[in-house]
PAPA-793715 format. One record per residue (C-alpha): x, y, z. Coordinates in nm, 2 decimals, always signed. Each point is the difference from the previous one (the first is absolute). Example, Ala and Ser with C-alpha at 12.3 -4.5 7.8 and 13.67 -1.06 7.14 Angstrom:
BEGIN
<atom u="+1.23" v="-0.45" w="+0.78"/>
<atom u="+0.14" v="+0.34" w="-0.07"/>
REM end
This chain:
BEGIN
<atom u="-1.93" v="-1.60" w="+3.03"/>
<atom u="-0.34" v="-0.04" w="-0.17"/>
<atom u="-0.10" v="+0.13" w="-0.34"/>
<atom u="-0.24" v="+0.25" w="+0.17"/>
<atom u="+0.28" v="+0.13" w="+0.23"/>
<atom u="+0.22" v="+0.05" w="-0.31"/>
<atom u="-0.27" v="+0.19" w="-0.18"/>
<atom u="-0.07" v="+0.21" w="+0.30"/>
<atom u="+0.36" v="+0.09" w="+0.03"/>
<atom u="+0.03" v="+0.10" w="-0.36"/>
<atom u="-0.31" v="+0.22" w="+0.01"/>
<atom u="+0.14" v="+0.17" w="+0.32"/>
<atom u="+0.33" v="+0.06" w="-0.18"/>
<atom u="-0.17" v="+0.15" w="-0.30"/>
<atom u="-0.23" v="+0.21" w="+0.21"/>
<atom u="+0.31" v="+0.14" w="+0.18"/>
<atom u="+0.16" v="+0.10" w="-0.33"/>
<atom u="+0.25" v="-0.28" w="-0.02"/>
<atom u="+0.06" v="-0.24" w="-0.29"/>
<atom u="+0.12" v="-0.35" w="+0.08"/>
<atom u="+0.34" v="-0.05" w="-0.16"/>
<atom u="+0.01" v="-0.38" w="-0.03"/>
<atom u="-0.16" v="-0.04" w="-0.34"/>
<atom u="+0.23" v="+0.27" w="-0.15"/>
<atom u="+0.31" v="-0.17" w="+0.14"/>
<atom u="-0.10" v="-0.33" w="-0.15"/>
<atom u="-0.05" v="+0.17" w="-0.34"/>
<atom u="+0.34" v="+0.17" w="+0.02"/>
<atom u="+0.17" v="-0.32" w="+0.09"/>
<atom u="-0.14" v="-0.17" w="-0.31"/>
<atom u="+0.10" v="+0.28" w="-0.23"/>
<atom u="+0.04" v="-0.05" w="-0.29"/>
<atom u="-0.23" v="-0.29" w="-0.07"/>
<atom u="-0.14" v="+0.13" w="-0.33"/>
<atom u="+0.13" v="+0.21" w="-0.29"/>
<atom u="+0.12" v="+0.36" w="+0.06"/>
<atom u="-0.09" v="+0.27" w="-0.24"/>
<atom u="+0.21" v="+0.31" w="-0.08"/>
<atom u="-0.19" v="+0.28" w="-0.17"/>
<atom u="+0.19" v="+0.22" w="-0.24"/>
<atom u="-0.22" v="+0.31" w="-0.06"/>
<atom u="+0.16" v="+0.06" w="-0.34"/>
<atom u="+0.00" v="-0.18" w="-0.34"/>
<atom u="+0.23" v="-0.30" w="-0.07"/>
<atom u="+0.35" v="+0.09" w="-0.12"/>
<atom u="+0.04" v="+0.32" w="+0.21"/>
<atom u="+0.26" v="+0.05" w="+0.27"/>
<atom u="-0.23" v="-0.11" w="+0.28"/>
<atom u="-0.07" v="-0.32" w="-0.19"/>
<atom u="+0.37" v="-0.06" w="-0.07"/>
<atom u="+0.08" v="+0.04" w="+0.37"/>
<atom u="-0.29" v="-0.21" w="+0.12"/>
<atom u="+0.03" v="-0.31" w="-0.21"/>
<atom u="+0.35" v="-0.12" w="+0.11"/>
<atom u="-0.10" v="+0.08" w="+0.35"/>
<atom u="-0.31" v="-0.22" w="-0.03"/>
<atom u="+0.20" v="-0.29" w="-0.14"/>
<atom u="+0.24" v="+0.01" w="+0.29"/>
<atom u="-0.27" v="+0.04" w="+0.26"/>
<atom u="-0.18" v="-0.30" w="-0.15"/>
<atom u="+0.31" v="-0.21" w="+0.05"/>
<atom u="+0.05" v="+0.12" w="+0.36"/>
<atom u="-0.36" v="-0.02" w="+0.11"/>
<atom u="-0.10" v="-0.32" w="-0.17"/>
<atom u="-0.32" v="+0.14" w="-0.14"/>
<atom u="-0.08" v="+0.15" w="-0.34"/>
<atom u="+0.06" v="+0.38" w="-0.01"/>
<atom u="-0.21" v="+0.15" w="-0.28"/>
<atom u="+0.04" v="+0.34" w="-0.17"/>
<atom u="-0.33" v="+0.18" w="-0.08"/>
<atom u="+0.03" v="+0.32" w="-0.21"/>
<atom u="-0.28" v="+0.25" w="+0.08"/>
<atom u="+0.09" v="+0.32" w="-0.18"/>
<atom u="-0.19" v="+0.33" w="-0.02"/>
<atom u="+0.00" v="+0.35" w="+0.14"/>
<atom u="+0.37" v="+0.02" w="+0.06"/>
<atom u="+0.00" v="-0.31" w="+0.22"/>
<atom u="-0.30" v="+0.12" w="+0.21"/>
<atom u="-0.24" v="-0.28" w="-0.11"/>
<atom u="+0.23" v="-0.29" w="+0.09"/>
<atom u="+0.10" v="+0.17" w="+0.33"/>
<atom u="-0.37" v="+0.05" w="+0.09"/>
<atom u="-0.07" v="-0.36" w="-0.05"/>
<atom u="+0.29" v="-0.10" w="+0.23"/>
<atom u="-0.10" v="+0.25" w="+0.27"/>
<atom u="-0.34" v="-0.16" w="+0.02"/>
<atom u="+0.14" v="-0.35" w="+0.05"/>
<atom u="+0.05" v="-0.19" w="+0.32"/>
<atom u="+0.35" v="+0.04" w="+0.16"/>
<atom u="+0.06" v="-0.37" w="+0.01"/>
<atom u="+0.32" v="-0.02" w="-0.20"/>
<atom u="-0.17" v="-0.15" w="-0.31"/>
<atom u="-0.03" v="+0.33" w="-0.19"/>
<atom u="+0.30" v="+0.22" w="-0.05"/>
<atom u="+0.10" v="+0.28" w="-0.24"/>
<atom u="+0.31" v="+0.12" w="-0.18"/>
<atom u="+0.00" v="+0.37" w="-0.08"/>
<atom u="+0.25" v="+0.28" w="-0.05"/>
<atom u="+0.05" v="+0.37" w="+0.06"/>
<atom u="-0.31" v="+0.07" w="-0.20"/>
<atom u="-0.20" v="-0.15" w="+0.29"/>
<atom u="+0.11" v="+0.30" w="+0.21"/>
<atom u="-0.05" v="+0.26" w="-0.27"/>
<atom u="-0.34" v="-0.14" w="-0.08"/>
<atom u="-0.10" v="+0.03" w="+0.36"/>
<atom u="+0.07" v="+0.37" w="+0.01"/>
<atom u="-0.12" v="+0.10" w="-0.35"/>
<atom u="-0.33" v="-0.20" w="-0.04"/>
<atom u="-0.32" v="-0.05" w="+0.20"/>
<atom u="+0.05" v="-0.36" w="+0.12"/>
<atom u="-0.18" v="-0.18" w="+0.28"/>
<atom u="+0.32" v="-0.10" w="+0.18"/>
<atom u="+0.33" v="+0.13" w="+0.14"/>
<atom u="+0.33" v="-0.18" w="-0.05"/>
<atom u="+0.08" v="-0.02" w="+0.37"/>
<atom u="-0.36" v="+0.00" w="+0.12"/>
<atom u="-0.14" v="-0.29" w="-0.20"/>
<atom u="+0.31" v="-0.21" w="-0.08"/>
<atom u="+0.28" v="-0.17" w="+0.18"/>
<atom u="+0.35" v="+0.06" w="-0.15"/>
<atom u="+0.15" v="-0.35" w="-0.01"/>
<atom u="+0.33" v="+0.02" w="-0.19"/>
<atom u="+0.20" v="+0.26" w="-0.19"/>
<atom u="+0.08" v="-0.19" w="-0.32"/>
<atom u="+0.22" v="+0.23" w="-0.20"/>
<atom u="+0.09" v="+0.35" w="-0.11"/>
<atom u="+0.16" v="+0.18" w="-0.30"/>
<atom u="+0.12" v="+0.35" w="-0.09"/>
<atom u="-0.17" v="+0.20" w="-0.26"/>
<atom u="+0.19" v="+0.14" w="-0.30"/>
<atom u="+0.00" v="+0.36" w="-0.12"/>
<atom u="+0.01" v="+0.00" w="-0.38"/>
<atom u="-0.03" v="+0.29" w="-0.25"/>
<atom u="-0.03" v="+0.04" w="-0.38"/>
<atom u="+0.34" v="+0.01" w="-0.16"/>
<atom u="-0.07" v="+0.35" w="-0.14"/>
<atom u="-0.05" v="+0.15" w="+0.34"/>
<atom u="+0.31" v="+0.19" w="+0.10"/>
<atom u="+0.04" v="-0.16" w="+0.34"/>
<atom u="+0.27" v="-0.25" w="+0.07"/>
<atom u="-0.05" v="-0.02" w="+0.38"/>
<atom u="-0.27" v="+0.05" w="+0.25"/>
<atom u="+0.15" v="+0.34" w="+0.09"/>
<atom u="-0.03" v="+0.10" w="-0.37"/>
<atom u="-0.36" v="-0.12" w="+0.00"/>
<atom u="-0.09" v="+0.20" w="+0.31"/>
<atom u="+0.17" v="+0.32" w="-0.14"/>
<atom u="-0.18" v="-0.04" w="-0.33"/>
<atom u="-0.34" v="-0.05" w="+0.17"/>
<atom u="+0.06" v="+0.31" w="+0.20"/>
<atom u="+0.07" v="+0.19" w="-0.32"/>
<atom u="-0.30" v="-0.14" w="-0.17"/>
<atom u="-0.27" v="-0.03" w="+0.27"/>
<atom u="-0.29" v="-0.22" w="-0.12"/>
<atom u="+0.16" v="-0.05" w="-0.34"/>
<atom u="+0.16" v="-0.34" w="+0.05"/>
<atom u="-0.25" v="-0.28" w="-0.06"/>
<atom u="+0.03" v="-0.32" w="+0.20"/>
<atom u="-0.19" v="-0.32" w="-0.08"/>
<atom u="-0.16" v="-0.26" w="+0.23"/>
<atom u="-0.21" v="-0.31" w="-0.03"/>
<atom u="-0.31" v="+0.19" w="+0.11"/>
<atom u="-0.13" v="+0.25" w="+0.25"/>
<atom u="+0.05" v="-0.10" w="+0.36"/>
<atom u="+0.24" v="-0.28" w="-0.09"/>
<atom u="+0.33" v="-0.06" w="+0.18"/>
<atom u="+0.19" v="+0.18" w="-0.29"/>
<atom u="-0.22" v="+0.30" w="+0.05"/>
<atom u="+0.08" v="+0.01" w="+0.37"/>
<atom u="+0.37" v="-0.05" w="-0.02"/>
<atom u="+0.04" v="+0.27" w="-0.27"/>
<atom u="-0.21" v="+0.25" w="+0.20"/>
<atom u="+0.21" v="-0.09" w="+0.30"/>
<atom u="+0.31" v="+0.07" w="-0.20"/>
<atom u="-0.14" v="+0.34" w="-0.10"/>
<atom u="-0.09" v="+0.09" w="+0.36"/>
<atom u="+0.35" v="-0.10" w="+0.12"/>
<atom u="+0.17" v="+0.20" w="-0.28"/>
<atom u="-0.23" v="+0.30" w="+0.03"/>
<atom u="-0.10" v="-0.01" w="-0.37"/>
<atom u="-0.32" v="-0.02" w="-0.21"/>
<atom u="-0.04" v="-0.25" w="-0.29"/>
<atom u="-0.30" v="-0.09" w="-0.21"/>
<atom u="-0.17" v="-0.34" w="+0.05"/>
<atom u="-0.09" v="-0.20" w="-0.31"/>
<atom u="-0.19" v="-0.31" w="+0.10"/>
<atom u="-0.01" v="-0.31" w="-0.22"/>
<atom u="-0.19" v="-0.33" w="+0.01"/>
<atom u="+0.29" v="-0.20" w="+0.10"/>
<atom u="+0.38" v="+0.04" w="+0.02"/>
<atom u="+0.07" v="-0.14" w="-0.35"/>
<atom u="-0.16" v="+0.29" w="-0.19"/>
<atom u="+0.17" v="+0.25" w="+0.23"/>
<atom u="+0.34" v="-0.15" w="-0.07"/>
<atom u="-0.07" v="+0.00" w="-0.37"/>
<atom u="-0.09" v="+0.37" w="+0.01"/>
<atom u="+0.31" v="+0.07" w="+0.21"/>
<atom u="+0.22" v="-0.15" w="-0.27"/>
<atom u="-0.19" v="+0.20" w="-0.27"/>
<atom u="+0.05" v="+0.32" w="+0.19"/>
<atom u="-0.37" v="+0.07" w="+0.07"/>
<atom u="+0.08" v="+0.01" w="+0.37"/>
<atom u="+0.34" v="+0.07" w="+0.16"/>
<atom u="+0.01" v="-0.19" w="+0.32"/>
<atom u="-0.10" v="-0.32" w="+0.18"/>
<atom u="+0.06" v="-0.14" w="+0.34"/>
<atom u="-0.08" v="-0.37" w="-0.02"/>
<atom u="+0.13" v="-0.35" w="+0.08"/>
<atom u="+0.30" v="-0.13" w="-0.19"/>
<atom u="-0.18" v="-0.31" w="-0.15"/>
<atom u="-0.27" v="+0.22" w="-0.15"/>
<atom u="+0.26" v="+0.19" w="-0.20"/>
<atom u="+0.30" v="-0.24" w="-0.01"/>
<atom u="+0.01" v="-0.04" w="-0.38"/>
<atom u="+0.01" v="+0.37" w="-0.08"/>
<atom u="+0.25" v="+0.07" w="+0.27"/>
<atom u="+0.22" v="-0.28" w="-0.11"/>
<atom u="-0.02" v="+0.11" w="-0.37"/>
<atom u="+0.08" v="+0.36" w="+0.09"/>
<atom u="-0.34" v="+0.13" w="-0.13"/>
<atom u="-0.04" v="+0.19" w="+0.32"/>
<atom u="+0.25" v="+0.14" w="+0.25"/>
<atom u="+0.02" v="-0.15" w="+0.34"/>
<atom u="+0.08" v="+0.28" w="+0.25"/>
<atom u="-0.02" v="-0.18" w="+0.34"/>
<atom u="-0.15" v="-0.26" w="+0.23"/>
<atom u="-0.24" v="+0.11" w="+0.27"/>
<atom u="+0.15" v="-0.21" w="+0.28"/>
<atom u="+0.26" v="-0.26" w="+0.09"/>
<atom u="-0.05" v="-0.37" w="-0.07"/>
<atom u="+0.07" v="+0.02" w="-0.37"/>
<atom u="-0.03" v="-0.35" w="-0.14"/>
<atom u="+0.32" v="-0.17" w="-0.11"/>
<atom u="+0.06" v="+0.05" w="-0.38"/>
<atom u="-0.20" v="+0.32" w="-0.02"/>
<atom u="+0.13" v="+0.29" w="-0.22"/>
<atom u="+0.23" v="+0.23" w="+0.20"/>
<atom u="-0.14" v="+0.33" w="+0.13"/>
<atom u="+0.04" v="+0.21" w="+0.32"/>
<atom u="-0.26" v="+0.03" w="+0.27"/>
<atom u="-0.23" v="+0.30" w="+0.01"/>
<atom u="+0.13" v="+0.08" w="+0.34"/>
<atom u="+0.35" v="+0.04" w="-0.14"/>
<atom u="-0.12" v="+0.31" w="-0.18"/>
<atom u="-0.08" v="+0.16" w="+0.33"/>
<atom u="-0.38" v="-0.05" w="-0.02"/>
<atom u="-0.17" v="-0.16" w="+0.30"/>
<atom u="-0.19" v="-0.26" w="-0.20"/>
<atom u="+0.03" v="-0.37" w="+0.11"/>
<atom u="-0.29" v="-0.22" w="-0.10"/>
<atom u="-0.05" v="-0.36" w="-0.11"/>
<atom u="-0.29" v="-0.21" w="-0.12"/>
<atom u="-0.09" v="-0.28" w="+0.23"/>
<atom u="-0.20" v="-0.33" w="-0.01"/>
<atom u="-0.15" v="-0.16" w="+0.31"/>
<atom u="-0.22" v="-0.29" w="+0.12"/>
<atom u="-0.32" v="+0.09" w="+0.19"/>
<atom u="-0.28" v="-0.18" w="+0.18"/>
<atom u="-0.34" v="+0.14" w="+0.12"/>
<atom u="+0.01" v="+0.19" w="+0.32"/>
<atom u="+0.00" v="-0.21" w="+0.32"/>
<atom u="+0.22" v="-0.28" w="-0.11"/>
<atom u="+0.08" v="-0.20" w="+0.31"/>
<atom u="+0.36" v="+0.05" w="+0.13"/>
<atom u="+0.11" v="-0.37" w="-0.05"/>
<atom u="-0.11" v="+0.01" w="-0.36"/>
<atom u="+0.17" v="+0.34" w="-0.06"/>
<atom u="+0.33" v="-0.13" w="+0.15"/>
<atom u="-0.02" v="-0.33" w="-0.21"/>
<atom u="-0.08" v="+0.18" w="-0.33"/>
<atom u="+0.27" v="+0.26" w="+0.06"/>
<atom u="+0.25" v="-0.27" w="+0.07"/>
<atom u="-0.09" v="-0.21" w="-0.30"/>
<atom u="+0.00" v="+0.31" w="-0.23"/>
<atom u="+0.34" v="+0.11" w="+0.12"/>
<atom u="+0.14" v="-0.35" w="-0.05"/>
<atom u="-0.13" v="+0.01" w="-0.36"/>
<atom u="+0.16" v="+0.34" w="-0.05"/>
<atom u="+0.34" v="-0.14" w="+0.10"/>
<atom u="-0.01" v="-0.26" w="-0.28"/>
<atom u="+0.26" v="+0.11" w="-0.26"/>
<atom u="-0.22" v="-0.11" w="-0.29"/>
<atom u="-0.27" v="+0.23" w="+0.14"/>
<atom u="+0.24" v="+0.29" w="+0.01"/>
<atom u="+0.09" v="-0.06" w="-0.37"/>
<atom u="-0.37" v="+0.00" w="-0.10"/>
<atom u="-0.06" v="+0.32" w="+0.19"/>
<atom u="+0.30" v="+0.16" w="-0.17"/>
<atom u="-0.18" v="-0.04" w="-0.33"/>
<atom u="-0.25" v="+0.25" w="+0.14"/>
<atom u="+0.28" v="+0.22" w="+0.12"/>
<atom u="-0.07" v="-0.09" w="+0.36"/>
<atom u="+0.19" v="-0.13" w="+0.29"/>
<atom u="-0.15" v="-0.22" w="+0.27"/>
<atom u="-0.05" v="+0.19" w="+0.33"/>
<atom u="-0.06" v="-0.24" w="+0.29"/>
<atom u="-0.13" v="+0.19" w="+0.30"/>
<atom u="-0.22" v="-0.05" w="+0.31"/>
<atom u="-0.36" v="+0.10" w="-0.01"/>
<atom u="+0.08" v="+0.29" w="+0.23"/>
<atom u="+0.27" v="+0.13" w="-0.24"/>
<atom u="-0.23" v="-0.04" w="-0.29"/>
<atom u="-0.28" v="+0.19" w="+0.18"/>
<atom u="+0.23" v="+0.28" w="+0.09"/>
<atom u="+0.11" v="+0.04" w="-0.36"/>
<atom u="-0.36" v="+0.00" w="-0.11"/>
<atom u="-0.10" v="+0.27" w="+0.26"/>
<atom u="+0.27" v="+0.23" w="-0.13"/>
<atom u="-0.08" v="-0.08" w="-0.36"/>
<atom u="-0.37" v="+0.08" w="+0.04"/>
<atom u="+0.08" v="+0.33" w="+0.18"/>
<atom u="+0.23" v="+0.11" w="-0.28"/>
<atom u="-0.25" v="-0.08" w="-0.27"/>
<atom u="-0.28" v="+0.17" w="+0.19"/>
<atom u="+0.20" v="+0.32" w="+0.01"/>
<atom u="+0.10" v="-0.03" w="-0.37"/>
<atom u="-0.37" v="-0.05" w="-0.10"/>
<atom u="-0.11" v="+0.31" w="+0.20"/>
<atom u="+0.27" v="+0.22" w="-0.14"/>
<atom u="-0.04" v="-0.12" w="-0.36"/>
<atom u="-0.38" v="-0.03" w="+0.03"/>
<atom u="+0.00" v="-0.37" w="-0.11"/>
<atom u="-0.34" v="-0.13" w="+0.04"/>
<atom u="-0.18" v="-0.28" w="-0.21"/>
<atom u="-0.38" v="-0.02" w="+0.07"/>
REM end
């Protein structure tokens, strides 16, 4: 076949709306032949960073190429996510994010959708939240708390790391499931909220165990319950919220994403490599430090969870009027 014949054939294929697959197949076959970047859309040291770094180390070992973490914080994770959504779906740019990825998508004006502009690659881990109260609050169980909130509508103050954050969503979800009203007090971060909970300036927080582990361990606040199963080994004992009769079962999750359109062979390879890393006992111990348990799953299972999660948070945002513009 002459060069002219090959060019004519390519033009005809393009004119007919087809894209020749051979170059893409060669690129996939060579993957990875250069460093892979994992964007963490939050500052270093947070839970997303803690989950991403041991994963990057193990993927680097398995892929034979450097796997680099790039922190791109801002706007509740929206800035880093936007940068990834605008990147080629070639397997060289990935992202680790958490439940806040879903809550941001339903509470902020962002130029992307979780399932419309990203490929869910691997479900990395999950962890229950904890329900904690100030020691002076006369509630020693979730049932006590709900009864008290019904007696004092709008008079129990709950703290969060900020408006529209995951703590805001999970606490409003608790209120909606329990049929109570409580007063939201937003802080600039979880630390100041925990400090005010201990001091009695607020009465309630629903947060992650690592963010309040010290005050829980020292008895400076009262741990009422965990929000879901999967309590990390060695955690302080407490019942599940569902044991009180309240239909409230929620976990924080972390996941690995790629830009939308990641070719199927790359998706399968990345999912398999991530799941293999998650089965490493050392990895499980590192995740336990964040109160998390590894959650190996297929892309389809991860996508189904995300779809349900986004639908739930969209409803919570509408009912509680959570909107950050």
